[in-house]
C-alpha positions in Angstrom: 9.3 -92.7 83.4 6.9 -89.4 83.1 7.6 -86.4 83.1 6.9 -82.9 81.2 9.0 -79.9 79.7 10.0 -77.4 82.8 13.5 -77.3 84.2 13.7 -81.1 84.3 13.2 -80.8 80.4 11.5 -84.3 80.5 9.0 -85.7 77.9 5.4 -86.4 78.4 3.4 -90.0 78.9 -0.2 -89.4 78.3 -2.6 -91.6 78.8 -6.9 -91.0 77.9 -8.8 -94.1 78.2 -7.2 -96.3 75.4 -5.2 -93.7 73.8 -1.5 -93.6 75.2 0.7 -90.7 74.1 4.3 -90.9 74.3 6.5 -87.3 73.5 9.5 -86.0 73.9 10.1 -82.4 75.1 11.0 -79.7 71.8 14.6 -80.3 73.2 14.6 -83.8 72.5 17.5 -83.8 74.8 16.2 -86.4 77.8 17.2 -90.1 75.7 13.6 -91.8 74.8 14.5 -94.7 73.3 11.7 -96.7 71.5 11.3 -100.0 69.3 7.7 -100.1 67.3 6.5 -103.6 65.8 3.8 -103.2 64.2 1.2 -101.3 66.5 3.2 -102.0 69.8 5.9 -99.7 71.3 8.4 -100.5 74.0 10.2 -97.4 75.7 12.6 -96.5 77.9 15.1 -93.8 78.8 17.9 -96.4 78.9 18.6 -98.1 75.6 20.2 -101.5 77.5 17.0 -102.4 78.5 15.5 -102.7 74.9 18.9 -104.3 74.0 18.7 -107.2 76.0 14.6 -107.9 75.6 14.3 -107.6 72.2 12.5 -110.0 70.8 15.4 -112.1 68.0 18.2 -110.7 69.1 19.7 -107.2 68.2 21.8 -106.1 65.3 24.0 -103.0 64.9 22.8 -99.9 62.9 26.0 -99.6 61.0 24.9 -95.9 60.7 24.4 -95.4 64.1 27.8 -96.7 64.7 29.4 -94.5 62.1 28.1 -91.5 63.7 29.0 -92.6 67.0 32.8 -93.3 66.4 33.2 -90.3 64.3 30.8 -87.6 65.1 28.6 -86.7 68.3 26.1 -89.5 68.1 23.8 -91.3 65.9 22.1 -89.1 63.9 18.3 -88.5 62.8 16.6 -90.4 66.0 18.7 -93.3 64.9 20.7 -95.7 67.7 23.6 -98.1 67.4 20.9 -100.7 67.2 18.9 -101.3 64.6 15.1 -101.1 64.7 15.3 -98.7 68.1 14.9 -95.0 67.8 15.5 -92.3 69.8 12.7 -90.0 69.8 13.8 -86.6 68.2 13.0 -82.9 69.4 9.1 -82.6 69.3 7.8 -86.2 67.8 5.1 -87.6 68.9 3.7 -91.6 69.2 0.0 -91.8 69.6 -1.2 -95.5 70.5 -5.1 -95.8 69.9 -6.5 -99.7 69.3 -9.2 -98.3 66.9 -6.7 -96.4 64.7 -3.0 -97.1 63.4 0.1 -95.7 65.0 0.8 -92.4 64.6 3.9 -90.9 64.7 4.5 -87.2 63.8 7.0 -84.8 64.0 5.9 -81.0 65.9 9.1 -79.6 66.1 8.1 -75.9 67.1 11.6 -74.1 67.5 12.1 -73.8 64.3 9.0 -72.2 63.6 9.6 -69.0 66.0 10.5 -65.4 64.3 13.3 -63.6 65.0 13.4 -59.8 65.6 10.5 -59.2 67.8 12.5 -60.4 71.5 15.0 -58.3 73.2 17.8 -59.0 76.1 15.2 -58.5 78.9 12.9 -60.6 77.4 15.8 -63.3 77.4 17.1 -62.2 80.7 13.3 -62.9 82.2 13.3 -66.0 81.0 16.4 -67.4 82.5 15.8 -66.0 85.9 12.3 -67.6 86.1 13.8 -70.5 84.8 16.8 -70.9 87.4 14.3 -69.2 90.4 12.0 -71.8 90.4 14.8 -74.2 90.8 16.8 -72.7 93.1 13.6 -72.5 95.2 12.7 -75.9 95.3 15.5 -77.5 96.8 19.3 -77.2 97.2 21.3 -77.1 93.8 24.6 -78.3 92.2 26.4 -75.9 89.9 28.3 -77.7 86.9 31.0 -75.0 87.0 33.1 -74.1 84.5 35.5 -71.8 83.7 33.3 -70.8 80.4 29.9 -68.6 80.1 27.4 -70.7 80.8 27.6 -72.6 84.0 29.0 -68.3 85.3 25.5 -67.4 84.2 23.6 -70.0 85.4 25.0 -69.7 89.0 25.0 -66.2 89.3 21.4 -65.8 88.2 20.8 -69.1 91.2 23.1 -67.0 93.9 21.3 -63.5 93.3 17.3 -65.5 93.3 17.9 -66.3 96.7 20.1 -65.6 99.8 19.6 -68.3 101.5 19.7 -70.9 98.4 21.4 -74.0 99.5 24.5 -73.7 96.5 27.2 -75.9 95.9 29.6 -75.9 92.9 31.8 -78.7 91.6 34.5 -78.4 88.6 36.7 -80.6 86.9 39.6 -80.8 84.0 38.0 -80.7 81.0 40.9 -82.5 79.4 42.2 -80.0 76.6 45.5 -79.5 78.5 45.3 -76.6 80.8 43.8 -76.2 84.1 42.2 -72.3 83.5 39.0 -74.0 83.8 39.5 -74.6 87.4 41.4 -71.4 88.0 38.9 -69.2 86.4 36.1 -71.2 88.0 37.7 -70.8 91.6 37.0 -67.3 90.8 33.8 -67.5 89.9 32.8 -69.2 93.0 34.5 -67.2 95.4 33.9 -63.9 93.9 29.9 -64.9 94.7 30.5 -67.0 98.0 29.4 -70.3 96.7 30.7 -73.8 98.1 33.4 -75.1 96.0 34.9 -78.4 94.7 37.5 -78.3 92.5 37.8 -82.7 91.8 41.1 -83.5 89.9 41.0 -86.8 87.8 43.4 -89.6 88.7 45.3 -90.8 85.2 45.3 -94.4 86.7 41.0 -94.3 86.5 41.2 -93.2 82.7 40.4 -96.9 81.8 37.4 -97.4 84.9 36.3 -94.2 83.7 36.3 -94.4 79.9 33.9 -97.7 80.6 31.9 -96.2 83.6 30.6 -93.6 80.9 30.2 -95.8 77.8 27.7 -97.8 79.9 25.9 -94.4 81.4 25.2 -93.3 77.4 24.3 -96.3 76.0 27.3 -96.6 74.3 25.8 -93.3 71.9 29.1 -91.5 72.0 32.4 -90.8 73.8 32.1 -87.1 74.1 32.9 -85.6 78.1 34.3 -89.1 79.8 36.0 -86.4 81.7 33.0 -85.9 83.9 33.0 -89.3 85.4 35.6 -88.1 88.3 33.0 -85.3 89.2 30.1 -87.7 88.9 31.9 -90.3 91.2 32.6 -87.2 93.6 29.1 -86.2 94.1 27.7 -89.7 95.0 30.5 -90.2 97.5 29.2 -86.8 98.8 25.7 -88.2 99.0 26.7 -91.3 100.1 27.9 -89.5 103.2 24.9 -87.9 103.7 21.8 -90.3 103.4 19.6 -88.4 104.6 19.4 -85.3 102.1 17.3 -85.3 99.5 20.0 -85.4 96.5 20.6 -81.9 94.8 19.4 -80.8 91.0 22.1 -80.9 89.0 22.3 -77.3 87.2 24.2 -77.8 83.4 24.4 -75.3 80.7 23.7 -77.7 78.0 22.4 -75.3 74.8 24.1 -72.6 75.9 27.0 -72.0 73.9 24.1 -72.3 71.1 21.1 -70.5 71.9 23.2 -67.9 74.1 26.3 -67.7 72.6 27.5 -68.1 69.3 28.9 -71.6 69.3 29.5 -73.1 65.5 28.7 -70.1 63.4 29.4 -70.1 60.1 32.9 -69.2 59.4 32.0 -68.3 55.6 35.4 -70.2 54.3 35.0 -69.0 50.8 33.0 -72.3 50.1 29.2 -73.3 49.6 27.4 -72.9 52.6 25.9 -76.3 52.8 29.4 -78.1 52.8 30.2 -75.9 54.8 28.0 -76.9 57.5 28.9 -80.5 56.2 32.5 -80.1 56.9 31.4 -79.3 60.6 29.6 -82.5 61.2 32.6 -84.6 59.8 35.0 -82.4 61.6 37.1 -85.2 63.0 37.6 -87.3 59.9 40.5 -84.8 59.3 42.8 -87.1 61.2 41.1 -90.2 59.3 44.3 -91.3 57.6 46.2 -91.6 60.8 43.7 -93.8 62.6 41.5 -96.2 60.5 42.6 -98.2 57.1 41.8 -97.0 53.9 38.7 -97.0 53.6 37.3 -96.4 56.7 37.4 -92.8 56.8 35.2 -92.3 53.2 32.7 -94.6 53.9 32.3 -93.2 58.0 32.1 -90.4 55.8 29.1 -91.1 53.8 27.3 -92.6 56.1 27.5 -89.3 58.2 27.2 -87.0 55.2 23.7 -89.1 53.9 22.0 -88.9 57.4 23.2 -85.1 58.3 22.3 -83.4 54.8 18.2 -83.7 55.5 19.4 -81.5 58.6 21.7 -78.8 56.5 20.0 -78.7 53.8 16.3 -78.4 55.9 17.6 -74.6 57.6 20.2 -74.1 54.6 18.2 -70.1 54.5 16.8 -70.2 57.8 18.3 -67.0 59.7 19.5 -69.7 63.1 20.4 -72.3 60.0 24.0 -72.9 62.0 22.3 -73.3 65.3 19.9 -75.7 64.5 21.9 -77.7 62.5 24.8 -78.0 65.5 21.7 -78.8 68.0 20.4 -81.5 66.0 23.9 -83.5 64.7 26.0 -82.6 68.2 24.2 -81.2 71.0 20.8 -83.4 71.0 22.7 -87.1 69.7 26.0 -86.6 71.4 26.6 -84.0 74.4 23.1 -84.4 75.9 23.8 -87.7 76.8 26.8 -85.9 79.6 24.0 -84.2 81.9 21.0 -86.6 81.1 22.7 -90.1 81.5 25.4 -89.5 83.1 24.9 -87.1 85.8 21.4 -88.2 85.9 22.8 -90.6 88.0 23.9 -88.6 90.7 19.9 -86.8 90.9 17.6 -84.7 88.8 18.9 -82.7 86.0 18.1 -79.0 84.8 19.2 -77.4 81.8 17.3 -74.0 82.1 19.1 -72.7 78.5 17.0 -75.7 76.9 13.6 -74.6 78.2 11.5 -73.4 75.4 10.6 -70.1 76.9 14.4 -69.8 77.2 15.1 -70.9 73.6 11.7 -68.7 72.5 13.0 -65.8 73.9 16.6 -66.0 72.3 15.3 -67.1 68.9 13.4 -64.3 68.3 16.4 -61.7 69.0 17.9 -61.0 65.7 20.8 -63.6 65.4 23.7 -60.6 65.2 22.6 -60.1 68.9 24.2 -63.3 69.9 27.6 -62.8 67.9 30.3 -63.1 69.5 29.4 -63.9 72.5 28.0 -60.4 74.0 25.0 -61.8 75.4 27.2 -62.9 78.3 28.6 -59.8 79.6 25.6 -58.4 79.5 23.0 -61.0 81.2 26.2 -61.4 84.0 26.6 -57.7 84.2 23.0 -57.1 85.1 23.8 -59.0 87.8 27.1 -58.6 89.1 29.4 -56.3 86.8 32.5 -57.4 88.1 31.7 -61.1 86.9 31.0 -60.5 83.7 34.4 -58.8 83.6 36.0 -61.8 84.3 38.3 -63.2 81.4 36.5 -67.0 80.5 39.6 -69.8 80.6 39.4 -70.3 76.6 39.7 -66.5 76.6 43.1 -66.9 79.0 44.2 -70.2 77.5 48.1 -70.0 76.0 49.0 -71.5 73.1 50.9 -74.3 72.6 48.7 -75.3 75.6 51.3 -76.1 78.5 50.1 -79.6 80.2 49.0 -83.0 78.3 46.0 -84.1 78.2 45.1 -86.6 80.9 43.9 -88.8 77.3 47.3 -89.0 76.2 49.3 -90.0 79.3 51.0 -93.2 79.7 48.5 -94.8 81.6 45.5 -93.9 79.0 47.8 -95.0 76.2 48.1 -98.3 77.2 44.3 -98.9 77.9 43.3 -97.2 75.1 45.4 -99.4 72.8 44.7 -102.4 74.2 41.1 -101.5 73.2 42.1 -100.9 69.9 44.5 -103.6 69.3 41.9 -106.2 69.8 39.4 -108.1 67.6 36.9 -106.8 65.5 38.3 -103.2 66.4 41.9 -103.8 65.3 40.4 -104.5 61.8 39.4 -101.0 61.2 42.9 -99.5 62.2 45.8 -98.5 60.2 48.8 -100.3 60.1 50.9 -97.3 61.2 49.0 -96.9 64.3 49.2 -100.8 65.7 52.3 -100.5 65.0 53.1 -97.5 66.6 54.8 -96.9 69.7 53.6 -94.3 72.7 55.1 -91.6 71.3 52.9 -91.8 67.9 49.9 -92.5 70.4 50.8 -89.2 72.4 51.1 -87.4 69.6 47.6 -88.1 67.9 45.8 -88.1 71.7 46.8 -84.1 71.9 45.1 -83.6 68.6 41.2 -82.9 69.1 40.3 -84.9 65.7 42.8 -87.6 66.7 41.5 -88.6 70.3 37.6 -88.5 69.3 38.4 -91.2 67.0 40.5 -93.2 69.1 37.9 -92.3 72.0 35.0 -93.4 69.7 37.0 -97.0 68.9 37.4 -98.0 72.3 33.9 -97.0 73.0 32.8 -99.2 69.5 35.4 -101.8 71.1 33.4 -102.0 74.7 30.5 -102.0 73.3 30.9 -105.1 71.2 32.7 -106.7 74.4 29.0 -105.8 76.6 26.9 -107.4 73.3 29.1 -109.8 71.3 26.8 -112.5 72.9 23.4 -110.9 71.9 24.0 -109.4 68.7 23.9 -110.4 65.3 25.8 -109.8 62.1 28.4 -108.1 64.0 30.6 -107.3 61.6 32.9 -104.2 61.5 34.0 -104.5 58.0 30.7 -103.4 57.4 32.4 -100.0 58.3 35.0 -100.7 55.2 
């Protein structure tokens, strides 16, 4: 596996005579897993390959497991396997037979100075990145009802009248159909062929298993993308002679273009405010876990998150960099770069270093209230910049049940959680509760996140139980 930072944002593998350099891109979004033993390094883009070939067998990293279940995913370069790491953004390994192995971290993004940039510079960086992509072949837009995918598709459509563009949308399983409706309006306005993929409730169990395996059991985010990935693969099988399109994904846009995860200044110290963001899903711990488990998970997550939180506490973009390292990289990045990568090459233009550089060179206030999106889109298509996003139009309470709270999904999730060894972590009230209680819990963001995490843990135990040493979930109590 070899690449360089570009539209695909990969990593660098370089040889210079006897020296070997393995370097993660500045984004760190493409997973690169490494096992270092003495002066020998084994690496892969797929964690499973290293687990199954690990000398002496694998053992859990219980901090990584806790962070998968109750957070975004393993933090600080951990994985769910002890002794196997994921390269962090800008991390380098240098192997030289004449020197000890060198491992350094050269992440440049935090050193960018805000205040010298402009919206025009940012627009130029986005346009240049997407323009090169459109000129290199067909493009498949992951079109949602939000700003990020709309901006990317608008730029792609504007850059080439002859571009081979198509858009796919599926339900994000949040209890609303606004995503599909707004995405359809965007695609129709731009004249881009568009397919809406409807998820099947009866396929929930298969979708969960497919996502967990694709993500190497590192996260439970974005399971709802599996039907879309299947639809893309099915379309490709009908046209095997055609080159696979590049998947255009808006990963990172909310952080570097928008104002996601800004500090809410809720009257508590900033460090606690940001730590609460990392452990947000544990608000439902008492309803899901037996006594002691929620506290143990929180302690493990906080121990690994605190160095990042404190490192960027005084940084002008501290909220952005903290959320990126504790949410985007460990968990959300695996939706495009593990799941959708099965369908073809993946481009994440908002994580190109030139785009990030232009974004972070702006003053933080320039991003407030997502004001850059209408500005950037309006320069291309004023009418499109005035179309409200799905989030802005969502009614409350949300009128449609989530697929994960359907009878079929509840039946499958209960079966996964009520078997050994995961059942040992559950609250007695959850074990004995009926579908109505589960449905209410799964209708909440925190409740469904914890249950998804436990379901992925159950599948992980199934997949590696025969290969794993010390697989005792009591470590989490």
